[in-house]
Backbone atoms as SQL, in Angstrom:
CREATE TABLE atoms (id INTEGER PRIMARY KEY, chain TEXT, resi INTEGER, resn TEXT, atom TEXT, x REAL, y REAL, z REAL);
INSERT INTO atoms VALUES
  (1, 'A', 1, 'MET', 'N', -36.288, -21.439, -34.989),
  (2, 'A', 1, 'MET', 'CA', -35.721, -21.050, -33.727),
  (3, 'A', 1, 'MET', 'C', -34.558, -20.100, -33.990),
  (4, 'A', 2, 'LEU', 'N', -34.526, -19.015, -33.235),
  (5, 'A', 2, 'LEU', 'CA', -33.471, -18.028, -33.384),
  (6, 'A', 2, 'LEU', 'C', -32.237, -18.451, -32.594),
  (7, 'A', 3, 'PRO', 'N', -31.058, -18.223, -33.150),
  (8, 'A', 3, 'PRO', 'CA', -29.849, -18.572, -32.409),
  (9, 'A', 3, 'PRO', 'C', -29.611, -17.566, -31.277),
  (10, 'A', 4, 'THR', 'N', -29.009, -18.048, -30.240),
  (11, 'A', 4, 'THR', 'CA', -28.685, -17.147, -29.139),
  (12, 'A', 4, 'THR', 'C', -27.408, -16.384, -29.472),
  (13, 'A', 5, 'THR', 'N', -27.448, -15.110, -29.251),
  (14, 'A', 5, 'THR', 'CA', -26.295, -14.275, -29.569),
  (15, 'A', 5, 'THR', 'C', -25.575, -13.810, -28.307),
  (16, 'A', 6, 'ARG', 'N', -26.048, -14.274, -27.187),
  (17, 'A', 6, 'ARG', 'CA', -25.455, -13.857, -25.931),
  (18, 'A', 6, 'ARG', 'C', -24.079, -14.493, -25.767),
  (19, 'A', 7, 'LYS', 'N', -23.140, -13.687, -25.365),
  (20, 'A', 7, 'LYS', 'CA', -21.804, -14.200, -25.118),
  (21, 'A', 7, 'LYS', 'C', -21.647, -14.474, -23.632),
  (22, 'A', 8, 'LYS', 'N', -20.957, -15.517, -23.329),
  (23, 'A', 8, 'LYS', 'CA', -20.699, -15.834, -21.933),
  (24, 'A', 8, 'LYS', 'C', -19.444, -15.097, -21.478),
  (25, 'A', 9, 'LEU', 'N', -19.618, -14.347, -20.423),
  (26, 'A', 9, 'LEU', 'CA', -18.466, -13.665, -19.841),
  (27, 'A', 9, 'LEU', 'C', -17.807, -14.607, -18.856),
  (28, 'A', 10, 'ARG', 'N', -16.537, -14.770, -18.997),
  (29, 'A', 10, 'ARG', 'CA', -15.828, -15.692, -18.113),
  (30, 'A', 10, 'ARG', 'C', -15.097, -14.885, -17.049),
  (31, 'A', 11, 'TRP', 'N', -15.341, -15.236, -15.838),
  (32, 'A', 11, 'TRP', 'CA', -14.617, -14.660, -14.725),
  (33, 'A', 11, 'TRP', 'C', -14.318, -15.770, -13.751),
  (34, 'A', 12, 'LYS', 'N', -13.358, -15.571, -12.960),
  (35, 'A', 12, 'LYS', 'CA', -12.859, -16.633, -12.100),
  (36, 'A', 12, 'LYS', 'C', -13.665, -16.692, -10.806),
  (37, 'A', 13, 'LYS', 'N', -14.855, -17.214, -10.907),
  (38, 'A', 13, 'LYS', 'CA', -15.749, -17.303, -9.761),
  (39, 'A', 13, 'LYS', 'C', -15.168, -18.202, -8.679),
  (40, 'A', 14, 'GLU', 'N', -14.491, -19.247, -9.073),
  (41, 'A', 14, 'GLU', 'CA', -13.943, -20.191, -8.113),
  (42, 'A', 14, 'GLU', 'C', -12.939, -19.518, -7.180),
  (43, 'A', 15, 'GLU', 'N', -12.116, -18.623, -7.737),
  (44, 'A', 15, 'GLU', 'CA', -11.134, -17.929, -6.913),
  (45, 'A', 15, 'GLU', 'C', -11.819, -17.011, -5.904),
  (46, 'A', 16, 'ILE', 'N', -12.840, -16.307, -6.350),
  (47, 'A', 16, 'ILE', 'CA', -13.556, -15.400, -5.459),
  (48, 'A', 16, 'ILE', 'C', -14.284, -16.193, -4.380),
  (49, 'A', 17, 'VAL', 'N', -14.901, -17.285, -4.760),
  (50, 'A', 17, 'VAL', 'CA', -15.649, -18.105, -3.804),
  (51, 'A', 17, 'VAL', 'C', -14.720, -18.664, -2.739),
  (52, 'A', 18, 'ALA', 'N', -13.515, -19.058, -3.099),
  (53, 'A', 18, 'ALA', 'CA', -12.576, -19.625, -2.143),
  (54, 'A', 18, 'ALA', 'C', -11.917, -18.537, -1.294),
  (55, 'A', 19, 'GLU', 'N', -11.673, -17.373, -1.861),
  (56, 'A', 19, 'GLU', 'CA', -10.945, -16.303, -1.180),
  (57, 'A', 19, 'GLU', 'C', -11.820, -15.547, -0.183),
  (58, 'A', 20, 'TYR', 'N', -13.062, -15.357, -0.513),
  (59, 'A', 20, 'TYR', 'CA', -13.955, -14.506, 0.276),
  (60, 'A', 20, 'TYR', 'C', -14.122, -14.961, 1.729),
  (61, 'A', 21, 'PRO', 'N', -14.524, -16.204, 1.995),
  (62, 'A', 21, 'PRO', 'CA', -14.706, -16.594, 3.400),
  (63, 'A', 21, 'PRO', 'C', -13.411, -16.515, 4.206),
  (64, 'A', 22, 'LEU', 'N', -12.297, -16.854, 3.593),
  (65, 'A', 22, 'LEU', 'CA', -11.022, -16.813, 4.311),
  (66, 'A', 22, 'LEU', 'C', -10.598, -15.383, 4.624),
  (67, 'A', 23, 'ALA', 'N', -10.813, -14.474, 3.694),
  (68, 'A', 23, 'ALA', 'CA', -10.443, -13.073, 3.930),
  (69, 'A', 23, 'ALA', 'C', -11.271, -12.473, 5.062),
  (70, 'A', 24, 'ILE', 'N', -12.559, -12.761, 5.079),
  (71, 'A', 24, 'ILE', 'CA', -13.430, -12.245, 6.138),
  (72, 'A', 24, 'ILE', 'C', -13.055, -12.879, 7.475),
  (73, 'A', 25, 'ALA', 'N', -12.786, -14.182, 7.474),
  (74, 'A', 25, 'ALA', 'CA', -12.399, -14.879, 8.712),
  (75, 'A', 25, 'ALA', 'C', -11.111, -14.295, 9.278),
  (76, 'A', 26, 'MET', 'N', -10.135, -14.065, 8.421),
  (77, 'A', 26, 'MET', 'CA', -8.868, -13.505, 8.893),
  (78, 'A', 26, 'MET', 'C', -9.069, -12.100, 9.456),
  (79, 'A', 27, 'ALA', 'N', -9.894, -11.293, 8.805),
  (80, 'A', 27, 'ALA', 'CA', -10.152, -9.932, 9.288),
  (81, 'A', 27, 'ALA', 'C', -10.854, -9.959, 10.644),
  (82, 'A', 28, 'LEU', 'N', -11.854, -10.827, 10.789),
  (83, 'A', 28, 'LEU', 'CA', -12.580, -10.911, 12.056),
  (84, 'A', 28, 'LEU', 'C', -11.687, -11.423, 13.174),
  (85, 'A', 29, 'ARG', 'N', -10.903, -12.449, 12.899),
  (86, 'A', 29, 'ARG', 'CA', -10.015, -13.004, 13.932),
  (87, 'A', 29, 'ARG', 'C', -8.920, -12.013, 14.312),
  (88, 'A', 30, 'GLU', 'N', -8.441, -11.253, 13.343),
  (89, 'A', 30, 'GLU', 'CA', -7.405, -10.256, 13.629),
  (90, 'A', 30, 'GLU', 'C', -7.937, -9.184, 14.569),
  (91, 'A', 31, 'GLU', 'N', -9.154, -8.761, 14.319),
  (92, 'A', 31, 'GLU', 'CA', -9.715, -7.677, 15.118),
  (93, 'A', 31, 'GLU', 'C', -10.311, -8.156, 16.436),
  (94, 'A', 32, 'LEU', 'N', -11.038, -9.272, 16.409),
  (95, 'A', 32, 'LEU', 'CA', -11.788, -9.694, 17.589),
  (96, 'A', 32, 'LEU', 'C', -11.266, -10.956, 18.267),
  (97, 'A', 33, 'GLY', 'N', -10.519, -11.771, 17.546),
  (98, 'A', 33, 'GLY', 'CA', -10.113, -13.060, 18.091),
  (99, 'A', 33, 'GLY', 'C', -11.209, -14.089, 17.869),
  (100, 'A', 34, 'GLY', 'N', -11.069, -15.241, 18.456),
  (101, 'A', 34, 'GLY', 'CA', -12.061, -16.296, 18.256),
  (102, 'A', 34, 'GLY', 'C', -12.749, -16.718, 19.531),
  (103, 'A', 35, 'SER', 'N', -12.736, -15.850, 20.522),
  (104, 'A', 35, 'SER', 'CA', -13.301, -16.201, 21.822),
  (105, 'A', 35, 'SER', 'C', -14.833, -16.221, 21.786),
  (106, 'A', 36, 'ARG', 'N', -15.387, -16.705, 22.860),
  (107, 'A', 36, 'ARG', 'CA', -16.849, -16.755, 23.008),
  (108, 'A', 36, 'ARG', 'C', -17.434, -15.342, 23.026),
  (109, 'A', 37, 'GLN', 'N', -16.703, -14.413, 23.629),
  (110, 'A', 37, 'GLN', 'CA', -17.176, -13.026, 23.689),
  (111, 'A', 37, 'GLN', 'C', -17.247, -12.402, 22.306),
  (112, 'A', 38, 'SER', 'N', -16.277, -12.721, 21.468),
  (113, 'A', 38, 'SER', 'CA', -16.299, -12.157, 20.123),
  (114, 'A', 38, 'SER', 'C', -17.451, -12.745, 19.305),
  (115, 'A', 39, 'ILE', 'N', -17.777, -14.004, 19.529),
  (116, 'A', 39, 'ILE', 'CA', -18.921, -14.608, 18.842),
  (117, 'A', 39, 'ILE', 'C', -20.207, -13.888, 19.254),
  (118, 'A', 40, 'LYS', 'N', -20.361, -13.653, 20.539),
  (119, 'A', 40, 'LYS', 'CA', -21.550, -12.946, 21.034),
  (120, 'A', 40, 'LYS', 'C', -21.627, -11.529, 20.458),
  (121, 'A', 41, 'ARG', 'N', -20.475, -10.865, 20.359),
  (122, 'A', 41, 'ARG', 'CA', -20.447, -9.513, 19.799),
  (123, 'A', 41, 'ARG', 'C', -20.887, -9.529, 18.338),
  (124, 'A', 42, 'LEU', 'N', -20.391, -10.488, 17.575),
  (125, 'A', 42, 'LEU', 'CA', -20.768, -10.588, 16.164),
  (126, 'A', 42, 'LEU', 'C', -22.250, -10.913, 16.000),
  (127, 'A', 43, 'VAL', 'N', -22.785, -11.722, 16.892),
  (128, 'A', 43, 'VAL', 'CA', -24.224, -12.026, 16.866),
  (129, 'A', 43, 'VAL', 'C', -25.021, -10.749, 17.099),
  (130, 'A', 44, 'ARG', 'N', -24.582, -9.924, 18.053),
  (131, 'A', 44, 'ARG', 'CA', -25.286, -8.654, 18.320),
  (132, 'A', 44, 'ARG', 'C', -25.180, -7.701, 17.141),
  (133, 'A', 45, 'TRP', 'N', -24.019, -7.642, 16.515),
  (134, 'A', 45, 'TRP', 'CA', -23.827, -6.737, 15.390),
  (135, 'A', 45, 'TRP', 'C', -24.699, -7.099, 14.199),
  (136, 'A', 46, 'THR', 'N', -24.826, -8.414, 13.929),
  (137, 'A', 46, 'THR', 'CA', -25.448, -8.849, 12.676),
  (138, 'A', 46, 'THR', 'C', -26.828, -9.463, 12.825),
  (139, 'A', 47, 'GLY', 'N', -27.149, -10.005, 13.996),
  (140, 'A', 47, 'GLY', 'CA', -28.406, -10.717, 14.164),
  (141, 'A', 47, 'GLY', 'C', -28.349, -12.145, 13.638),
  (142, 'A', 48, 'ALA', 'N', -27.171, -12.603, 13.255),
  (143, 'A', 48, 'ALA', 'CA', -27.003, -13.976, 12.760),
  (144, 'A', 48, 'ALA', 'C', -26.930, -14.935, 13.942),
  (145, 'A', 49, 'SER', 'N', -27.109, -16.213, 13.672),
  (146, 'A', 49, 'SER', 'CA', -27.027, -17.205, 14.736),
  (147, 'A', 49, 'SER', 'C', -25.568, -17.443, 15.122),
  (148, 'A', 50, 'GLU', 'N', -25.376, -18.026, 16.297),
  (149, 'A', 50, 'GLU', 'CA', -24.020, -18.314, 16.759),
  (150, 'A', 50, 'GLU', 'C', -23.311, -19.293, 15.836),
  (151, 'A', 51, 'ARG', 'N', -24.040, -20.264, 15.348),
  (152, 'A', 51, 'ARG', 'CA', -23.436, -21.242, 14.442),
  (153, 'A', 51, 'ARG', 'C', -22.973, -20.578, 13.142),
  (154, 'A', 52, 'THR', 'N', -23.759, -19.653, 12.641),
  (155, 'A', 52, 'THR', 'CA', -23.385, -18.927, 11.437),
  (156, 'A', 52, 'THR', 'C', -22.109, -18.130, 11.676),
  (157, 'A', 53, 'VAL', 'N', -22.039, -17.460, 12.815),
  (158, 'A', 53, 'VAL', 'CA', -20.854, -16.673, 13.157),
  (159, 'A', 53, 'VAL', 'C', -19.638, -17.580, 13.298),
  (160, 'A', 54, 'GLN', 'N', -19.812, -18.757, 13.884),
  (161, 'A', 54, 'GLN', 'CA', -18.704, -19.707, 13.996),
  (162, 'A', 54, 'GLN', 'C', -18.209, -20.129, 12.615),
  (163, 'A', 55, 'ASN', 'N', -19.138, -20.300, 11.674),
  (164, 'A', 55, 'ASN', 'CA', -18.740, -20.629, 10.302),
  (165, 'A', 55, 'ASN', 'C', -17.951, -19.485, 9.663),
  (166, 'A', 56, 'TRP', 'N', -18.333, -18.253, 9.954),
  (167, 'A', 56, 'TRP', 'CA', -17.574, -17.117, 9.427),
  (168, 'A', 56, 'TRP', 'C', -16.169, -17.107, 9.995),
  (169, 'A', 57, 'LEU', 'N', -16.051, -17.280, 11.310),
  (170, 'A', 57, 'LEU', 'CA', -14.738, -17.244, 11.952),
  (171, 'A', 57, 'LEU', 'C', -13.855, -18.413, 11.516),
  (172, 'A', 58, 'GLY', 'N', -14.474, -19.530, 11.193),
  (173, 'A', 58, 'GLY', 'CA', -13.724, -20.688, 10.734),
  (174, 'A', 58, 'GLY', 'C', -13.385, -20.653, 9.252),
  (175, 'A', 59, 'GLY', 'N', -13.930, -19.687, 8.533),
  (176, 'A', 59, 'GLY', 'CA', -13.672, -19.593, 7.101),
  (177, 'A', 59, 'GLY', 'C', -14.442, -20.613, 6.287),
  (178, 'A', 60, 'VAL', 'N', -15.447, -21.242, 6.892),
  (179, 'A', 60, 'VAL', 'CA', -16.260, -22.235, 6.185),
  (180, 'A', 60, 'VAL', 'C', -17.178, -21.545, 5.184),
  (181, 'A', 61, 'ARG', 'N', -17.805, -20.466, 5.620),
  (182, 'A', 61, 'ARG', 'CA', -18.700, -19.679, 4.783),
  (183, 'A', 61, 'ARG', 'C', -18.443, -18.207, 5.043),
  (184, 'A', 62, 'GLY', 'N', -18.817, -17.391, 4.066),
  (185, 'A', 62, 'GLY', 'CA', -18.717, -15.942, 4.234),
  (186, 'A', 62, 'GLY', 'C', -20.087, -15.362, 4.514),
  (187, 'A', 63, 'PRO', 'N', -20.139, -14.178, 5.099),
  (188, 'A', 63, 'PRO', 'CA', -21.432, -13.562, 5.397),
  (189, 'A', 63, 'PRO', 'C', -22.168, -13.148, 4.134),
  (190, 'A', 64, 'SER', 'N', -23.501, -13.215, 4.205),
  (191, 'A', 64, 'SER', 'CA', -24.331, -12.774, 3.083),
  (192, 'A', 64, 'SER', 'C', -24.355, -11.251, 3.041),
  (193, 'A', 65, 'GLY', 'N', -25.017, -10.689, 2.072),
  (194, 'A', 65, 'GLY', 'CA', -25.030, -9.246, 1.854),
  (195, 'A', 65, 'GLY', 'C', -25.368, -8.404, 3.070),
  (196, 'A', 66, 'PRO', 'N', -26.556, -8.576, 3.679),
  (197, 'A', 66, 'PRO', 'CA', -26.892, -7.737, 4.839),
  (198, 'A', 66, 'PRO', 'C', -25.943, -7.939, 6.012),
  (199, 'A', 67, 'HIS', 'N', -25.503, -9.169, 6.215),
  (200, 'A', 67, 'HIS', 'CA', -24.568, -9.435, 7.304),
  (201, 'A', 67, 'HIS', 'C', -23.210, -8.793, 7.017),
  (202, 'A', 68, 'LEU', 'N', -22.789, -8.833, 5.764),
  (203, 'A', 68, 'LEU', 'CA', -21.519, -8.214, 5.393),
  (204, 'A', 68, 'LEU', 'C', -21.569, -6.707, 5.611),
  (205, 'A', 69, 'VAL', 'N', -22.680, -6.090, 5.278),
  (206, 'A', 69, 'VAL', 'CA', -22.830, -4.649, 5.487),
  (207, 'A', 69, 'VAL', 'C', -22.755, -4.329, 6.978),
  (208, 'A', 70, 'ALA', 'N', -23.433, -5.121, 7.806),
  (209, 'A', 70, 'ALA', 'CA', -23.393, -4.899, 9.253),
  (210, 'A', 70, 'ALA', 'C', -21.979, -5.085, 9.801),
  (211, 'A', 71, 'LEU', 'N', -21.279, -6.098, 9.313),
  (212, 'A', 71, 'LEU', 'CA', -19.907, -6.317, 9.767),
  (213, 'A', 71, 'LEU', 'C', -18.997, -5.173, 9.353),
  (214, 'A', 72, 'ALA', 'N', -19.123, -4.716, 8.112),
  (215, 'A', 72, 'ALA', 'CA', -18.284, -3.624, 7.630),
  (216, 'A', 72, 'ALA', 'C', -18.585, -2.327, 8.373),
  (217, 'A', 73, 'LYS', 'N', -19.827, -2.168, 8.813),
  (218, 'A', 73, 'LYS', 'CA', -20.214, -0.983, 9.575),
  (219, 'A', 73, 'LYS', 'C', -19.510, -0.947, 10.927),
  (220, 'A', 74, 'HIS', 'N', -19.377, -2.100, 11.564),
  (221, 'A', 74, 'HIS', 'CA', -18.808, -2.176, 12.905),
  (222, 'A', 74, 'HIS', 'C', -17.318, -2.499, 12.919),
  (223, 'A', 75, 'SER', 'N', -16.806, -3.093, 11.868),
  (224, 'A', 75, 'SER', 'CA', -15.431, -3.581, 11.872),
  (225, 'A', 75, 'SER', 'C', -14.617, -2.969, 10.734),
  (226, 'A', 76, 'PRO', 'N', -13.667, -2.119, 11.052),
  (227, 'A', 76, 'PRO', 'CA', -12.800, -1.565, 10.006),
  (228, 'A', 76, 'PRO', 'C', -11.991, -2.642, 9.285),
  (229, 'A', 77, 'ALA', 'N', -11.621, -3.705, 9.992),
  (230, 'A', 77, 'ALA', 'CA', -10.841, -4.776, 9.360),
  (231, 'A', 77, 'ALA', 'C', -11.646, -5.476, 8.272),
  (232, 'A', 78, 'VAL', 'N', -12.922, -5.720, 8.518),
  (233, 'A', 78, 'VAL', 'CA', -13.778, -6.350, 7.507),
  (234, 'A', 78, 'VAL', 'C', -13.981, -5.400, 6.340),
  (235, 'A', 79, 'HIS', 'N', -14.182, -4.137, 6.631),
  (236, 'A', 79, 'HIS', 'CA', -14.373, -3.140, 5.574),
  (237, 'A', 79, 'HIS', 'C', -13.153, -3.091, 4.656),
  (238, 'A', 80, 'ILE', 'N', -11.971, -3.054, 5.235),
  (239, 'A', 80, 'ILE', 'CA', -10.750, -2.997, 4.440),
  (240, 'A', 80, 'ILE', 'C', -10.535, -4.303, 3.681),
  (241, 'A', 81, 'ALA', 'N', -10.851, -5.443, 4.311),
  (242, 'A', 81, 'ALA', 'CA', -10.716, -6.733, 3.619),
  (243, 'A', 81, 'ALA', 'C', -11.628, -6.786, 2.398),
  (244, 'A', 82, 'TYR', 'N', -12.853, -6.309, 2.555),
  (245, 'A', 82, 'TYR', 'CA', -13.791, -6.292, 1.429),
  (246, 'A', 82, 'TYR', 'C', -13.269, -5.393, 0.312),
  (247, 'A', 83, 'LEU', 'N', -12.800, -4.203, 0.669),
  (248, 'A', 83, 'LEU', 'CA', -12.280, -3.291, -0.343),
  (249, 'A', 83, 'LEU', 'C', -11.047, -3.859, -1.036),
  (250, 'A', 84, 'SER', 'N', -10.220, -4.566, -0.313),
  (251, 'A', 84, 'SER', 'CA', -9.031, -5.148, -0.948),
  (252, 'A', 84, 'SER', 'C', -9.419, -6.265, -1.914),
  (253, 'A', 85, 'MET', 'N', -10.491, -6.989, -1.620),
  (254, 'A', 85, 'MET', 'CA', -10.959, -8.017, -2.551),
  (255, 'A', 85, 'MET', 'C', -11.515, -7.393, -3.829),
  (256, 'A', 86, 'THR', 'N', -12.029, -6.181, -3.724),
  (257, 'A', 86, 'THR', 'CA', -12.557, -5.506, -4.908),
  (258, 'A', 86, 'THR', 'C', -11.481, -4.722, -5.646),
  (259, 'A', 87, 'GLY', 'N', -10.294, -4.627, -5.051),
  (260, 'A', 87, 'GLY', 'CA', -9.211, -3.896, -5.676),
  (261, 'A', 87, 'GLY', 'C', -9.277, -2.400, -5.427),
  (262, 'A', 88, 'ARG', 'N', -10.039, -1.979, -4.433),
  (263, 'A', 88, 'ARG', 'CA', -10.214, -0.553, -4.164),
  (264, 'A', 88, 'ARG', 'C', -9.593, -0.144, -2.832),
  (265, 'A', 89, 'ASP', 'N', -8.656, -0.920, -2.326),
  (266, 'A', 89, 'ASP', 'CA', -8.070, -0.621, -1.026),
  (267, 'A', 89, 'ASP', 'C', -7.154, 0.594, -1.061),
  (268, 'A', 90, 'ASN', 'N', -6.636, 0.969, -2.217),
  (269, 'A', 90, 'ASN', 'CA', -5.795, 2.163, -2.308),
  (270, 'A', 90, 'ASN', 'C', -6.594, 3.427, -2.052),
  (271, 'A', 91, 'GLU', 'N', -7.864, 3.419, -2.403),
  (272, 'A', 91, 'GLU', 'CA', -8.718, 4.580, -2.169),
  (273, 'A', 91, 'GLU', 'C', -8.887, 4.840, -0.680),
  (274, 'A', 92, 'VAL', 'N', -8.929, 3.769, 0.116),
  (275, 'A', 92, 'VAL', 'CA', -9.078, 3.916, 1.564),
  (276, 'A', 92, 'VAL', 'C', -7.841, 4.584, 2.142),
  (277, 'A', 93, 'ALA', 'N', -6.664, 4.170, 1.695),
  (278, 'A', 93, 'ALA', 'CA', -5.428, 4.763, 2.190),
  (279, 'A', 93, 'ALA', 'C', -5.375, 6.252, 1.875),
  (280, 'A', 94, 'THR', 'N', -5.822, 6.640, 0.695),
  (281, 'A', 94, 'THR', 'CA', -5.845, 8.050, 0.314),
  (282, 'A', 94, 'THR', 'C', -6.816, 8.815, 1.201),
  (283, 'A', 95, 'ASP', 'N', -7.991, 8.247, 1.459),
  (284, 'A', 95, 'ASP', 'CA', -8.973, 8.903, 2.311),
  (285, 'A', 95, 'ASP', 'C', -8.456, 9.070, 3.733),
  (286, 'A', 96, 'ILE', 'N', -7.779, 8.062, 4.245),
  (287, 'A', 96, 'ILE', 'CA', -7.253, 8.123, 5.602),
  (288, 'A', 96, 'ILE', 'C', -6.168, 9.184, 5.696),
  (289, 'A', 97, 'THR', 'N', -5.297, 9.233, 4.707),
  (290, 'A', 97, 'THR', 'CA', -4.233, 10.236, 4.701),
  (291, 'A', 97, 'THR', 'C', -4.816, 11.641, 4.662),
  (292, 'A', 98, 'ALA', 'N', -5.811, 11.854, 3.842),
  (293, 'A', 98, 'ALA', 'CA', -6.455, 13.168, 3.756),
  (294, 'A', 98, 'ALA', 'C', -7.155, 13.509, 5.068),
  (295, 'A', 99, 'SER', 'N', -7.787, 12.540, 5.689),
  (296, 'A', 99, 'SER', 'CA', -8.473, 12.777, 6.965),
  (297, 'A', 99, 'SER', 'C', -7.484, 13.144, 8.061),
  (298, 'A', 100, 'VAL', 'N', -6.362, 12.453, 8.107),
  (299, 'A', 100, 'VAL', 'CA', -5.343, 12.753, 9.111),
  (300, 'A', 100, 'VAL', 'C', -4.807, 14.165, 8.913),
  (301, 'A', 101, 'ALA', 'N', -4.574, 14.552, 7.671),
  (302, 'A', 101, 'ALA', 'CA', -4.088, 15.901, 7.388),
  (303, 'A', 101, 'ALA', 'C', -5.098, 16.957, 7.832),
  (304, 'A', 102, 'LEU', 'N', -6.365, 16.725, 7.562),
  (305, 'A', 102, 'LEU', 'CA', -7.402, 17.679, 7.981),
  (306, 'A', 102, 'LEU', 'C', -7.504, 17.766, 9.495),
  (307, 'A', 103, 'LEU', 'N', -7.389, 16.620, 10.176),
  (308, 'A', 103, 'LEU', 'CA', -7.449, 16.627, 11.643),
  (309, 'A', 103, 'LEU', 'C', -6.258, 17.381, 12.237),
  (310, 'A', 104, 'ARG', 'N', -5.082, 17.196, 11.663),
  (311, 'A', 104, 'ARG', 'CA', -3.908, 17.925, 12.154),
  (312, 'A', 104, 'ARG', 'C', -4.071, 19.427, 11.953),
  (313, 'A', 105, 'GLU', 'N', -4.603, 19.810, 10.813),
  (314, 'A', 105, 'GLU', 'CA', -4.833, 21.229, 10.544),
  (315, 'A', 105, 'GLU', 'C', -5.848, 21.812, 11.527),
  (316, 'A', 106, 'ALA', 'N', -6.925, 21.073, 11.784),
  (317, 'A', 106, 'ALA', 'CA', -7.940, 21.537, 12.730),
  (318, 'A', 106, 'ALA', 'C', -7.361, 21.633, 14.137),
  (319, 'A', 107, 'LEU', 'N', -6.537, 20.671, 14.517),
  (320, 'A', 107, 'LEU', 'CA', -5.915, 20.692, 15.836),
  (321, 'A', 107, 'LEU', 'C', -4.967, 21.885, 15.968),
  (322, 'A', 108, 'ALA', 'N', -4.231, 22.169, 14.911),
  (323, 'A', 108, 'ALA', 'CA', -3.332, 23.326, 14.933),
  (324, 'A', 108, 'ALA', 'C', -4.126, 24.618, 15.076),
  (325, 'A', 109, 'LEU', 'N', -5.252, 24.729, 14.396),
  (326, 'A', 109, 'LEU', 'CA', -6.085, 25.928, 14.510),
  (327, 'A', 109, 'LEU', 'C', -6.685, 26.059, 15.899),
  (328, 'A', 110, 'LEU', 'N', -7.086, 24.953, 16.495),
  (329, 'A', 110, 'LEU', 'CA', -7.698, 24.989, 17.826),
  (330, 'A', 110, 'LEU', 'C', -6.691, 25.302, 18.923),
  (331, 'A', 111, 'THR', 'N', -5.461, 24.861, 18.753),
  (332, 'A', 111, 'THR', 'CA', -4.465, 25.068, 19.798),
  (333, 'A', 111, 'THR', 'C', -3.646, 26.328, 19.597),
  (334, 'A', 112, 'ALA', 'N', -3.838, 27.028, 18.483),
  (335, 'A', 112, 'ALA', 'CA', -3.096, 28.273, 18.233),
  (336, 'A', 112, 'ALA', 'C', -3.529, 29.322, 19.236),
  (337, 'A', 113, 'ARG', 'N', -2.553, 30.053, 19.738),
  (338, 'A', 113, 'ARG', 'CA', -2.857, 31.088, 20.724),
  (339, 'A', 113, 'ARG', 'C', -3.343, 32.353, 19.999),
  (340, 'A', 114, 'ARG', 'N', -4.352, 32.927, 20.564),
  (341, 'A', 114, 'ARG', 'CA', -4.872, 34.174, 20.020),
  (342, 'A', 114, 'ARG', 'C', -4.173, 35.341, 20.702),
  (343, 'A', 115, 'PRO', 'N', -3.927, 36.386, 19.938),
  (344, 'A', 115, 'PRO', 'CA', -3.291, 37.567, 20.568),
  (345, 'A', 115, 'PRO', 'C', -4.252, 38.231, 21.561),
  (346, 'A', 116, 'PRO', 'N', -3.715, 38.806, 22.639),
  (347, 'A', 116, 'PRO', 'CA', -4.593, 39.425, 23.658),
  (348, 'A', 116, 'PRO', 'C', -5.314, 40.654, 23.189);
């Protein structure tokens, strides 16, 4: 029998597992609140059941891959929460700053008076 040469990579799965549902719950509650209307909205966005959405809002469970993509598509707060968990939230701030600068430049060009 050949010995296994595979090394086990250790990462802190427990921290990610505990942090993920709470981060998503906080982002959803911050943006939408916990009302019945927000639950219905999340059901429409993702196609998940109401009970599943209640678990997300309560921080009991986090959304699975397709549901997370749908949430990030509709909710900037979820998108930013996900990026901050991956450590890439600084890139979003840079993109937003660049976008604001471009919009201001475009607005200045559009509102500039043309000579007669």
